[in-house]
ROKE-433007 format. One line per 10 residues: number of its first residue (from 1); their letters; for each residue x, y, z of C-alpha. Coordinates in nm, 3 decimals. Example, Ala and Ser with C-alpha at 12.3 -4.5 7.8 and 13.67 -1.06 7.14 Angstrom:
1	as	1.230:-0.450:0.780; 1.367:-0.106:0.714 .
This chain:
1	mpyyssgdvd	-0.053:4.336:-0.681; -0.186:4.695:-0.684; -0.310:4.864:-0.370; -0.569:5.140:-0.389; -0.611:5.436:-0.161; -0.921:5.652:-0.159; -0.750:5.906:-0.379; -0.603:5.697:-0.659; -0.863:5.429:-0.746; -0.941:5.429:-1.118 .
11	mrsitsqksq	-1.281:5.265:-1.132; -1.251:5.219:-1.508; -0.961:4.976:-1.457; -1.164:4.742:-1.241; -1.294:4.427:-1.405; -1.535:4.177:-1.259; -1.389:3.864:-1.416; -1.311:3.585:-1.172; -0.940:3.559:-1.252; -0.891:3.929:-1.180 .
21	vtqqssygss	-1.102:3.906:-0.870; -0.878:3.630:-0.738; -0.565:3.823:-0.825; -0.687:4.150:-0.674; -0.818:3.994:-0.355; -0.512:3.788:-0.269; -0.292:3.930:-0.002; 0.082:3.935:-0.049; 0.359:4.166:0.048; 0.317:4.521:-0.066 .
31	ggasgsrsas	0.624:4.503:-0.284; 0.671:4.875:-0.243; 0.987:5.019:-0.107; 0.944:5.084:0.256; 1.070:5.413:0.366; 1.070:5.608:0.684; 1.056:5.974:0.742; 1.317:6.118:0.974; 1.173:6.346:1.229; 1.314:6.691:1.246 .
41	gsrsgttppr	1.300:6.665:1.617; 1.046:6.702:1.893; 0.958:7.022:2.069; 1.218:6.947:2.336; 1.489:6.923:2.072; 1.537:6.543:2.092; 1.380:6.269:1.883; 1.188:6.018:2.095; 1.243:5.653:1.997; 0.987:5.503:1.759 .
51	qvyisptigk	0.777:5.230:1.919; 0.779:4.923:1.703; 0.503:4.667:1.732; 0.649:4.317:1.752; 0.508:4.070:1.503; 0.358:3.771:1.688; 0.386:3.561:1.374; 0.755:3.631:1.352; 0.782:3.584:1.726; 0.619:3.245:1.716 .
61	reeanvlrar	0.825:3.150:1.417; 1.139:3.261:1.593; 1.030:3.082:1.909; 0.987:2.768:1.704; 1.329:2.830:1.553; 1.474:2.876:1.900; 1.312:2.554:2.015; 1.447:2.375:1.713; 1.789:2.528:1.766; 1.775:2.433:2.132 .
71	glvafillla	1.678:2.080:2.044; 1.948:2.072:1.779; 2.209:2.196:2.026; 2.094:1.941:2.284; 2.098:1.671:2.019; 2.443:1.775:1.899; 2.562:1.790:2.259; 2.422:1.444:2.320; 2.583:1.320:2.001; 2.907:1.482:2.108 .
81	vvgvatathl	2.889:1.311:2.448; 2.811:0.977:2.291; 3.061:1.032:2.012; 3.351:1.148:2.229; 3.277:0.890:2.499; 3.254:0.618:2.237; 3.568:0.745:2.066; 3.752:0.753:2.398; 3.630:0.407:2.485; 3.725:0.275:2.143 .
91	fvkqqersdf	4.060:0.453:2.148; 4.155:0.304:2.485; 4.017:-0.031:2.375; 4.213:-0.011:2.052; 4.525:0.085:2.244; 4.479:-0.214:2.472; 4.412:-0.430:2.168; 4.724:-0.294:2.000; 4.933:-0.368:2.311; 4.783:-0.716:2.322 .
101	enqfagyate	4.851:-0.782:1.954; 5.206:-0.652:1.976; 5.279:-0.857:2.285; 5.127:-1.167:2.130; 5.327:-1.113:1.813; 5.639:-1.110:2.030; 5.537:-1.432:2.205; 5.451:-1.601:1.874; 5.779:-1.493:1.716; 5.969:-1.625:2.013 .
111	iltisgstas	5.789:-1.960:1.999; 5.839:-1.999:1.625; 6.202:-1.892:1.636; 6.301:-2.126:1.917; 6.091:-2.415:1.784; 6.224:-2.374:1.431; 6.583:-2.356:1.554; 6.535:-2.663:1.770; 6.382:-2.857:1.482; 6.673:-2.765:1.258 .
121	qffdamdsfa	6.918:-2.876:1.524; 6.720:-3.196:1.564; 6.757:-3.303:1.201; 7.119:-3.194:1.193; 7.185:-3.413:1.498; 6.997:-3.705:1.340; 7.199:-3.673:1.019; 7.528:-3.657:1.212; 7.430:-3.956:1.424; 7.342:-4.163:1.116 .
131	ssigvqaase	7.664:-4.062:0.942; 7.878:-4.158:1.243; 7.712:-4.500:1.260; 7.773:-4.550:0.889; 8.142:-4.461:0.925; 8.182:-4.686:1.232; 8.019:-4.976:1.050; 8.237:-4.928:0.744; 8.552:-4.941:0.957; 8.443:-5.257:1.138 .
141	hallntswpf	8.333:-5.426:0.821; 8.667:-5.353:0.660; 8.846:-5.491:0.965; 8.633:-5.803:1.011; 8.543:-5.852:0.647; 8.169:-5.825:0.727; 7.890:-5.612:0.590; 7.537:-5.484:0.666; 7.303:-5.589:0.810; 7.538:-5.773:1.042 .
151	yrvpnwsvqa	7.648:-5.486:1.256; 7.587:-5.396:1.622; 7.644:-5.036:1.730; 7.880:-5.045:2.027; 7.778:-4.846:2.336; 7.439:-4.795:2.181; 7.271:-4.656:2.490; 7.545:-4.396:2.539; 7.526:-4.272:2.181; 7.145:-4.270:2.175 .
161	qklakltgvq	7.134:-4.070:2.497; 7.369:-3.810:2.346; 7.140:-3.790:2.044; 6.840:-3.725:2.269; 7.021:-3.436:2.438; 7.123:-3.287:2.105; 6.769:-3.304:1.971; 6.616:-3.159:2.287; 6.371:-3.443:2.328; 6.318:-3.532:2.693 .
171	hpyvgiapiv	6.157:-3.872:2.649; 6.246:-4.003:2.304; 6.232:-4.352:2.163; 6.528:-4.427:1.933; 6.580:-4.749:1.745; 6.803:-4.879:1.468; 6.667:-5.122:1.209; 6.893:-5.276:0.943; 6.756:-5.360:0.600; 6.763:-5.743:0.569 .
181	qedereqwni	6.723:-5.901:0.230; 6.518:-6.214:0.188; 6.822:-6.439:0.151; 6.975:-6.297:0.468; 6.687:-6.362:0.705; 6.814:-6.687:0.855; 7.162:-6.559:0.905; 7.018:-6.242:1.053; 6.813:-6.434:1.308; 7.129:-6.615:1.424 .
191	faqeqnplwy	7.325:-6.289:1.436; 7.055:-6.114:1.639; 7.035:-6.396:1.895; 7.408:-6.372:1.947; 7.422:-5.992:1.978; 7.106:-5.917:2.175; 7.242:-6.022:2.519; 7.546:-5.804:2.461; 7.373:-5.475:2.395; 7.102:-5.558:2.652 .
201	qesiehegyk	7.372:-5.579:2.918; 7.541:-5.259:2.801; 7.216:-5.064:2.808; 7.109:-5.198:3.149; 7.438:-5.097:3.300; 7.441:-4.754:3.139; 7.079:-4.667:3.197; 7.059:-4.819:3.543; 6.766:-5.029:3.434; 6.653:-5.254:3.721 .
211	kfttqelvna	6.308:-5.369:3.624; 6.432:-5.673:3.432; 6.757:-5.860:3.405; 6.944:-5.930:3.085; 6.824:-6.289:3.083; 6.465:-6.183:3.136; 6.492:-5.949:2.839; 6.648:-6.231:2.632; 6.362:-6.458:2.730; 6.116:-6.185:2.616 .
221	tvpftyfidg	6.285:-6.157:2.279; 6.128:-6.331:1.976; 6.408:-6.528:1.796; 6.283:-6.448:1.445; 6.154:-6.152:1.251; 5.789:-6.112:1.330; 5.487:-5.888:1.330; 5.180:-5.876:1.548; 4.821:-5.900:1.424; 4.490:-6.008:1.575 .
231	ngiqpvtrpg	4.623:-6.361:1.616; 4.928:-6.252:1.810; 5.295:-6.288:1.708; 5.337:-6.404:1.350; 5.664:-6.473:1.158; 5.733:-6.262:0.851; 5.696:-6.484:0.547; 5.639:-6.236:0.269; 5.908:-6.215:0.002; 6.141:-5.920:-0.021 .
241	evvpyfqsyp	6.331:-5.725:0.233; 6.240:-5.683:0.599; 6.341:-5.405:0.835; 6.353:-5.556:1.186; 6.410:-5.344:1.495; 6.748:-5.428:1.652; 6.889:-5.194:1.913; 6.656:-4.948:2.090; 6.671:-4.676:2.351; 6.563:-4.686:2.626 .
251	vglppgsram	6.598:-5.057:2.683; 6.305:-5.254:2.819; 5.961:-5.383:2.737; 5.725:-5.127:2.583; 5.426:-5.032:2.803; 5.157:-5.300:2.782; 5.376:-5.546:2.589; 5.523:-5.883:2.693; 5.773:-5.898:2.405; 6.080:-5.692:2.332 .
261	ptnidallss	6.056:-5.482:2.012; 6.373:-5.650:1.889; 6.317:-5.842:1.560; 5.972:-5.688:1.499; 5.939:-5.584:1.134; 5.907:-5.203:1.127; 5.722:-5.215:0.795; 5.455:-5.461:0.906; 5.421:-5.333:1.261; 5.273:-4.999:1.150 .
271	qkteevyrit	5.126:-4.881:0.825; 5.232:-4.526:0.917; 5.593:-4.640:0.962; 5.576:-4.818:0.628; 5.456:-4.498:0.458; 5.740:-4.293:0.605; 5.994:-4.562:0.517; 5.869:-4.575:0.160; 5.931:-4.198:0.125; 6.280:-4.233:0.272 .
281	nvtrspaigf	6.360:-4.528:0.052; 6.266:-4.333:-0.261; 6.412:-3.993:-0.172; 6.719:-4.119:0.022; 6.643:-3.844:0.276; 6.477:-3.820:0.618; 6.099:-3.840:0.635; 5.846:-3.759:0.907; 5.494:-3.863:0.985; 5.241:-3.842:1.264 .
291	triarteati	5.197:-4.138:1.496; 5.092:-4.225:1.847; 5.353:-4.285:2.112; 5.297:-4.534:2.390; 5.340:-4.400:2.741; 5.275:-4.567:3.072; 4.946:-4.389:3.128; 4.827:-4.373:2.766; 4.928:-4.310:2.408; 4.993:-3.955:2.302 .
301	pgsqivqpif	5.023:-3.800:1.955; 5.367:-3.732:1.819; 5.585:-3.780:1.514; 5.800:-4.060:1.385; 6.120:-3.968:1.202; 6.301:-4.208:0.973; 6.665:-4.121:0.918; 6.850:-4.334:0.657; 7.194:-4.484:0.725; 7.412:-4.530:0.421 .
311	dgantqaeer	7.705:-4.759:0.364; 8.003:-4.548:0.465; 8.224:-4.698:0.192; 8.031:-4.511:-0.081; 8.104:-4.138:-0.105; 7.887:-4.029:-0.400; 7.525:-3.960:-0.317; 7.385:-4.136:-0.620; 7.595:-4.443:-0.539; 7.514:-4.457:-0.171 .
321	kmvaiilmqi	7.333:-4.763:-0.054; 7.076:-4.734:0.227; 7.163:-5.018:0.464; 6.963:-4.928:0.774; 6.733:-4.667:0.926; 6.714:-4.487:1.256; 6.359:-4.458:1.385; 6.284:-4.191:1.643; 5.950:-4.118:1.803; 5.918:-3.775:1.959 .
331	pwldyfknll	5.625:-3.616:2.145; 5.619:-3.253:2.016; 5.485:-3.151:2.354; 5.844:-3.148:2.482; 5.941:-2.896:2.216; 5.694:-2.635:2.341; 5.805:-2.643:2.700; 6.041:-2.385:2.849; 5.983:-2.148:2.560; 5.821:-1.859:2.750 .
341	aegedgifvv	5.872:-1.698:3.088; 5.643:-1.745:3.385; 5.315:-1.550:3.345; 5.319:-1.549:2.966; 5.015:-1.772:2.943; 4.734:-1.846:2.702; 4.911:-1.926:2.372; 4.765:-2.188:2.139; 5.007:-2.374:1.911; 4.854:-2.574:1.628 .
351	lesacpklle	5.088:-2.824:1.459; 4.958:-2.944:1.122; 5.098:-3.180:0.864; 5.047:-3.125:0.495; 4.961:-3.493:0.469; 4.624:-3.618:0.584; 4.587:-3.898:0.832; 4.665:-4.241:0.695; 4.345:-4.441:0.674; 4.373:-4.775:0.845 .
361	ggenpvsqsp	4.351:-5.056:0.594; 4.369:-4.823:0.297; 4.588:-4.583:0.110; 4.674:-4.228:0.201; 4.399:-4.009:0.043; 4.640:-3.748:-0.093; 4.433:-3.687:-0.402; 4.129:-3.587:-0.196; 4.057:-3.272:0.001; 4.094:-3.388:0.359 .
371	teserniity	3.805:-3.335:0.591; 3.847:-3.198:0.942; 3.866:-3.550:1.083; 4.129:-3.652:0.825; 4.363:-3.359:0.884; 4.678:-3.430:1.082; 4.651:-3.162:1.349; 4.766:-3.141:1.710; 4.680:-2.846:1.935; 4.892:-2.746:2.235 .
381	rvdgpdavll	4.854:-2.472:2.489; 5.165:-2.293:2.610; 5.151:-2.136:2.955; 5.488:-1.987:3.033; 5.747:-2.269:3.070; 5.477:-2.534:3.066; 5.280:-2.682:2.777; 4.981:-2.915:2.765; 4.826:-3.124:2.491; 4.468:-3.014:2.412 .
391	getdlhdpqy	4.371:-3.260:2.141; 4.421:-3.394:1.791; 4.217:-3.126:1.616; 4.225:-2.749:1.571; 4.105:-2.612:1.905; 4.211:-2.249:1.885; 3.957:-1.966:1.939; 3.819:-1.869:1.594; 3.779:-1.503:1.695; 4.157:-1.468:1.672 .
401	delvvsevfv	4.193:-1.609:1.321; 4.322:-1.278:1.187; 4.603:-1.271:1.446; 4.751:-1.606:1.351; 5.129:-1.617:1.316; 5.224:-1.911:1.095; 5.552:-2.057:0.983; 5.678:-2.379:0.830; 5.813:-2.584:1.114; 5.963:-2.881:0.929 .
411	dlgidqsqlp	6.031:-2.888:0.557; 6.267:-3.164:0.445; 6.286:-3.032:0.090; 6.127:-3.337:-0.070; 5.995:-3.300:-0.423; 5.645:-3.441:-0.459; 5.724:-3.561:-0.810; 5.984:-3.803:-0.665; 5.724:-3.987:-0.460; 5.517:-4.282:-0.574 .
421	dgscvpvltl	5.142:-4.249:-0.614; 4.958:-4.234:-0.285; 5.249:-4.069:-0.101; 5.254:-3.718:0.043; 5.530:-3.466:0.112; 5.566:-3.447:0.489; 5.571:-3.071:0.568; 5.484:-2.956:0.919; 5.347:-2.607:0.987; 5.315:-2.425:1.318 .
431	qvypsaelea	5.024:-2.183:1.369; 5.027:-1.972:1.684; 4.707:-1.808:1.816; 4.631:-1.599:2.122; 4.348:-1.675:2.361; 4.082:-1.471:2.539; 4.272:-1.530:2.863; 4.581:-1.363:2.718; 4.379:-1.068:2.587; 4.208:-1.027:2.925 .
441	kfqtdnrity	4.547:-0.948:3.080; 4.566:-0.636:2.864; 4.211:-0.522:2.937; 4.222:-0.268:3.218; 3.975:-0.028:3.375; 4.129:0.262:3.184; 3.861:0.259:2.919; 3.590:0.293:3.183; 3.786:0.558:3.372; 3.863:0.774:3.072 .
451	tgvviaifaf	3.514:0.735:2.932; 3.367:0.834:3.270; 3.585:1.145:3.282; 3.473:1.249:2.934; 3.107:1.193:3.022; 3.150:1.391:3.344; 3.301:1.684:3.153; 3.020:1.686:2.904; 2.762:1.642:3.180; 2.898:1.952:3.353 .
461	tslvfllyds	2.895:2.141:3.024; 2.538:2.029:2.962; 2.435:2.141:3.309; 2.580:2.486:3.248; 2.403:2.498:2.913; 2.073:2.393:3.071; 2.101:2.657:3.342; 2.177:2.923:3.085; 1.903:2.798:2.856; 1.656:2.795:3.144 .
471	svgkrqrivm	1.735:3.158:3.221; 1.705:3.262:2.858; 1.398:3.048:2.810; 1.222:3.207:3.105; 1.278:3.551:2.956; 1.177:3.420:2.616; 0.851:3.281:2.755; 0.768:3.617:2.909; 0.832:3.792:2.579; 0.644:3.531:2.378 .
481	driakqdkiv	0.349:3.539:2.616; 0.322:3.911:2.559; 0.362:3.862:2.186; 0.091:3.595:2.185; -0.149:3.827:2.363; -0.068:4.103:2.119; -0.117:3.866:1.828; -0.454:3.756:1.965; -0.568:4.115:1.984; -0.441:4.195:1.635 .
491	sdvfptaird	-0.588:3.873:1.490; -0.929:3.963:1.633; -0.918:4.303:1.464; -0.755:4.224:1.128; -0.782:3.942:0.876; -0.487:3.704:0.873; -0.349:3.830:0.543; -0.385:4.196:0.649; -0.227:4.115:0.983; 0.075:3.960:0.811 .
501	rlyenqgnmv	0.111:4.264:0.586; 0.092:4.487:0.887; 0.379:4.294:1.044; 0.581:4.331:0.728; 0.526:4.706:0.730; 0.541:4.752:1.106; 0.836:4.992:1.082; 0.624:5.234:0.879; 0.320:5.234:1.107; 0.239:5.523:1.331 .
511	tgdadlledd	0.225:5.351:1.668; 0.320:5.604:1.929; 0.230:5.949:2.048; 0.571:6.075:1.940; 0.471:6.027:1.577; 0.163:6.237:1.632; 0.372:6.513:1.790; 0.595:6.540:1.483; 0.516:6.855:1.290; 0.548:6.812:0.917 .
521	gplglnetft	0.458:7.173:0.849; 0.287:7.301:0.538; 0.577:7.194:0.317; 0.556:6.837:0.430; 0.183:6.815:0.360; 0.235:6.981:0.024; 0.490:6.715:-0.072; 0.252:6.443:0.037; -0.035:6.570:-0.174; 0.175:6.645:-0.481 .
531	sgsnpsgspp	0.375:6.321:-0.474; 0.076:6.094:-0.432; 0.244:5.905:-0.146; 0.142:5.891:0.217; 0.308:5.996:0.543; 0.411:5.639:0.626; 0.637:5.617:0.323; 0.487:5.287:0.192; 0.180:5.203:-0.022; -0.151:5.189:0.165 .
541	ladlfpsvtl	-0.279:4.856:0.287; -0.591:4.862:0.070; -0.755:4.634:-0.188; -1.059:4.639:-0.409; -1.304:4.350:-0.383; -1.534:4.365:-0.688; -1.794:4.120:-0.560; -1.878:4.066:-0.193; -2.194:4.042:0.014; -2.233:4.248:0.333 .
551	vfadlvgfta	-2.456:4.159:0.625; -2.582:4.422:0.871; -2.768:4.280:1.172; -2.912:4.522:1.427; -3.048:4.430:1.771; -3.407:4.554:1.782; -3.511:4.677:2.127; -3.156:4.683:2.258; -3.150:5.055:2.346; -3.450:5.033:2.574 .
561	wssarephhv	-3.338:4.700:2.716; -2.986:4.820:2.796; -3.104:5.136:2.966; -3.265:4.921:3.235; -2.965:4.693:3.291; -2.637:4.705:3.473; -2.330:4.749:3.252; -2.210:4.396:3.314; -2.551:4.260:3.211; -2.525:4.452:2.887 .
571	filletlyga	-2.186:4.303:2.812; -2.294:3.955:2.913; -2.564:3.976:2.646; -2.338:4.124:2.379; -2.046:3.889:2.445; -2.270:3.583:2.449; -2.466:3.683:2.141; -2.175:3.812:1.935; -1.967:3.512:2.043; -2.234:3.283:1.903 .
581	fdklayrhgv	-2.240:3.489:1.582; -1.861:3.466:1.562; -1.879:3.089:1.576; -2.138:3.085:1.299; -1.921:3.319:1.095; -1.623:3.087:1.135; -1.834:2.788:1.043; -1.969:2.953:0.726; -1.640:3.118:0.627; -1.779:3.466:0.682 .
591	fkvetvgdcy	-1.553:3.753:0.790; -1.663:3.959:1.086; -1.592:4.321:1.001; -1.692:4.502:1.318; -1.965:4.569:1.570; -2.092:4.923:1.581; -2.298:4.959:1.893; -2.563:4.693:1.871; -2.509:4.635:1.498; -2.310:4.331:1.383 .
601	vaaaglpepk	-2.137:4.375:1.046; -2.001:4.080:0.848; -1.885:4.015:0.493; -1.880:3.710:0.268; -1.627:3.699:-0.013; -1.342:3.875:0.158; -1.061:3.861:0.241; -1.072:3.524:0.057; -1.292:3.549:-0.254; -1.596:3.321:-0.280 .
611	ddhavvacrf	-1.808:3.254:-0.588; -2.113:3.183:-0.368; -2.071:3.474:-0.129; -2.438:3.575:-0.154; -2.555:3.221:-0.068; -2.312:3.200:0.222; -2.423:3.538:0.355; -2.792:3.440:0.349; -2.724:3.112:0.525; -2.521:3.293:0.786 .
621	ardclnkmkd	-2.794:3.557:0.839; -3.067:3.295:0.883; -2.854:3.097:1.129; -2.786:3.416:1.324; -3.162:3.486:1.337; -3.230:3.140:1.479; -2.936:3.161:1.716; -3.063:3.499:1.842; -3.383:3.342:1.967; -3.202:3.049:2.132 .
631	vtlklevslg	-2.949:3.271:2.310; -3.195:3.534:2.436; -3.429:3.266:2.565; -3.146:3.102:2.764; -3.025:3.437:2.897; -3.374:3.534:3.010; -3.318:3.355:3.340; -3.016:3.566:3.432; -3.081:3.891:3.244; -3.456:3.932:3.279 .
641	pdtsdldlrt	-3.772:3.815:3.103; -3.777:4.088:2.842; -3.441:3.963:2.712; -3.622:3.719:2.486; -3.813:4.011:2.337; -3.495:4.125:2.163; -3.470:4.043:1.796; -3.260:4.097:1.485; -3.324:4.320:1.188; -3.095:4.213:0.907 .
651	gihsgqvtag	-3.003:4.374:0.576; -2.792:4.222:0.298; -2.649:4.380:-0.015; -2.390:4.263:-0.271; -2.139:4.468:-0.465; -1.786:4.595:-0.467; -1.606:4.740:-0.166; -1.267:4.891:-0.094; -1.113:4.733:0.215; -0.798:4.812:0.401 .
661	vlrgqrsrfq	-0.631:4.959:0.706; -0.622:5.330:0.782; -0.285:5.342:0.950; -0.251:5.565:1.250; -0.369:5.559:1.606; -0.596:5.261:1.678; -0.585:5.130:1.326; -0.844:4.877:1.220; -0.967:4.696:0.912; -1.243:4.896:0.743 .
671	lfgdtmntaa	-1.470:4.872:0.440; -1.564:5.166:0.220; -1.796:5.216:-0.072; -2.155:5.243:-0.175; -2.213:4.877:-0.097; -2.162:4.954:0.272; -2.420:5.231:0.263; -2.674:5.024:0.072; -2.636:4.726:0.307; -2.689:4.959:0.602 .
681	rmehcgergr	-3.005:5.096:0.435; -3.129:4.738:0.381; -3.101:4.681:0.754; -3.248:5.019:0.847; -3.563:4.982:0.639; -3.613:4.618:0.728; -3.831:4.461:0.996; -3.751:4.283:1.316; -3.702:3.910:1.283; -3.670:3.948:0.903 .
691	iqvsqatadl	-3.381:3.939:0.656; -3.406:4.194:0.373; -3.185:4.163:0.067; -3.129:4.399:-0.225; -3.195:4.332:-0.592; -2.821:4.270:-0.647; -2.815:3.995:-0.386; -3.140:3.849:-0.513; -2.993:3.828:-0.863; -2.693:3.635:-0.731 .
701	laeaglskwi	-2.923:3.391:-0.549; -3.121:3.343:-0.867; -2.802:3.273:-1.060; -2.723:3.008:-0.801; -3.065:2.848:-0.860; -3.198:2.957:-0.520; -3.465:3.207:-0.623; -3.714:3.019:-0.404; -3.520:3.132:-0.100; -3.656:3.487:-0.141 .
711	iprsikmfvk	-3.994:3.661:-0.147; -4.030:4.004:-0.313; -4.171:4.277:-0.090; -4.515:4.392:-0.184; -4.403:4.752:-0.212; -4.087:4.914:-0.328; -3.879:5.077:-0.058; -3.751:5.430:-0.075; -3.383:5.421:0.012; -3.201:5.741:0.096 .
721	gkgemqtywv	-2.954:5.827:-0.174; -3.094:5.552:-0.398; -3.458:5.624:-0.445; -3.712:5.348:-0.481; -3.566:4.992:-0.470; -3.720:4.652:-0.507; -3.613:4.444:-0.205; -3.680:4.089:-0.095; -3.741:3.892:0.221; -3.541:3.576:0.284 .
731	rkrnkpikpk	-3.760:3.286:0.383; -3.715:3.169:0.739; -3.691:2.819:0.874; -3.672:2.687:1.228; -3.368:2.460:1.204; -3.018:2.596:1.133; -2.889:2.589:0.777; -2.605:2.350:0.705; -2.285:2.553:0.678; -2.107:2.371:0.393 .
741	gadlksemet	-2.180:2.088:0.156; -2.551:2.107:0.230; -2.793:1.936:0.000; -2.946:2.233:-0.186; -3.234:2.023:-0.314; -3.343:1.916:0.034; -3.292:2.271:0.158; -3.513:2.414:-0.114; -3.778:2.152:-0.042; -3.772:2.259:0.321 .
751	leegtetdes	-3.823:2.621:0.220; -4.102:2.530:-0.023; -4.287:2.356:0.256; -4.267:2.681:0.454; -4.400:3.027:0.388; -4.517:3.111:0.036; -4.621:3.478:0.078; -4.522:3.782:0.273; -4.835:3.762:0.487; -4.793:3.391:0.566 .
761	seraeeednd	-4.432:3.464:0.662; -4.554:3.712:0.920; -4.791:3.449:1.061; -4.500:3.202:1.079; -4.310:3.454:1.284; -4.582:3.452:1.546; -4.572:3.070:1.552; -4.195:3.087:1.604; -4.246:3.286:1.921; -4.456:3.001:2.057 .
771	vlgiegmnkt	-4.192:2.744:1.963; -3.925:2.938:2.155; -4.082:2.839:2.484; -4.265:3.145:2.609; -4.619:3.025:2.552; -4.867:3.059:2.835; -4.672:3.329:3.020; -4.717:3.704:2.988; -4.436:3.952:3.048; -4.545:4.031:3.405 .
781	erliewn	-4.545:3.665:3.508; -4.198:3.613:3.364; -4.065:3.919:3.543; -4.209:3.795:3.876; -4.049:3.451:3.825; -3.712:3.610:3.738; -3.714:3.816:4.058 .
């Protein structure tokens, strides 16, 4: 935007249109290149430093930036503490977790390796044992001209005990059951009765069995092939083959039974055994299934293995005839003992079969998805060399699912397509899981220790930062307090926009005595005048306001009143009165220009343009007139009775003004132009307690539809420098005018109800004096009461 100095204003270029008014009266940066003039030196030969006035706006902004930066640093420091402490904690935790996982992986690998090797040895031993029995039987049959099923294994107890050692089972149950055809049943019953006492005696002697004698065991033996149901011992009468138990290890009555297992049909005694046998019979290979094993105290879960025995005379696999089976019941609990060293506790081993549980009284539901209750699962806990059975379901801790180490434990290589409908391939899988107890052994106090050290380091760093920040902040507060005071002084003198422009051009302002001592000489002044610039090196801070309204309000009677008062009384009056006017100015959006002695000068329409500046100025003037009476009446008690005799004489004129700052010593915001002179004349030729406006202001009020606010003076006034002028009085009213958004209709009605002529207005003024509370008392009485 253009800036005008007193020497380069082209009045012909000024237009009164609103858009140009808004553009010309808006304050922005000067846009001119700021320059500075280098001093040639002071009289002493050295150049004194230029005093630069610090911008409070910039200072406050920078203080806010410092506060934000301080908060940001504190926040970042806090984040760093939390982040590094968390990272340290997580790193140590992750390291402990990694150690735990690695150690568990080692334990799991050890368990799976040993268990898998033992299981492999177990089936190898079973196969060798069955083969040796088949070879022995073939030799005897060739010698005696006999055949299966009529064969008794000599030294049965000795051979079975060796098998148990080879398989690693501590408490096994091993039995041999020949396959007896239907036409061989009677002959078999006779053969069994003859051979039972013989192997009973051998086993008792070898095992050192003392609970029963051979005869007692014979007496407890059923002399025919049988099975047991709800009605007790029943003979087998169904057609087809039977598979009766014959020799067993260890010898003796099973827990809770009064009959020897000899001659009991393995197929009818247990549906689970029948299922395993059916698989073996079809595949001609070993089969395995889950079962429950009777112990003295209770039954425990385990597996039953069926190993086929073939006729040793046949050498080709497809020609081999299965003549008997070896049945072995093993509690897997024994397999998980002595696997780990002492202290390596808290390992869960889950043994699961691919085949679901066999439903009692029904078929194996292999075609269905087994539910949790139908799954064949056994869970063990391994604590060093010991192992305990937890239950027949999956009891591992689910939080360690991702750490599972799984491996096929037993896979007999059976093809599912070889099996009849309703059968399932018996594959056992081992799943090893850690426990919270095992992980707790790897959780140390290191994470707390290291995290505490990190927090302590950052706490110390933060303390140092706070101490430093406190020192800097204290100095900053001192500087900012001074800046704030400076800003308050500058803001009271200059409009906000002018103040900001002053800050932007502060380097070019003459602010110190050293600038005044600089001697430009005739040449320097010549260059200034011819170049059209100014000594500061930047465009003047000046603007043209085409349409504003000025208010001059003079205190009538102040000179005489002040001559009889102490200085502090004079300033109490002026500060109180002008302070009240300042508040009214702020409320109406009026700019206080200055106070010259006892004259209060204000302007409406600058520095922010207003379309209704004349209306605003009149409202402000009337409120000031009413406020004058209120304030002087209240101050009469402390400043003397004649204080309420003071009054205002107000003049208002509208027009264009040039406003700006004359830079130099004690710079201030000033207005120039004929409008200033005319407004001063309106005040000078006015009357006390009255508001006189010029024709220009009256025209603006009329344009606003408020012509009833004014009363033309009965005579034209002679104004110095202007000649005769028609002026107007502004109607008075007792209550204050609403500052903004007032209802103009109601306001006009109020004025219409008031004075209609110049003479009646003067009479209303006398009535106002009565309303202000001084009725019934003359000046002497008030003075006596004040003293």
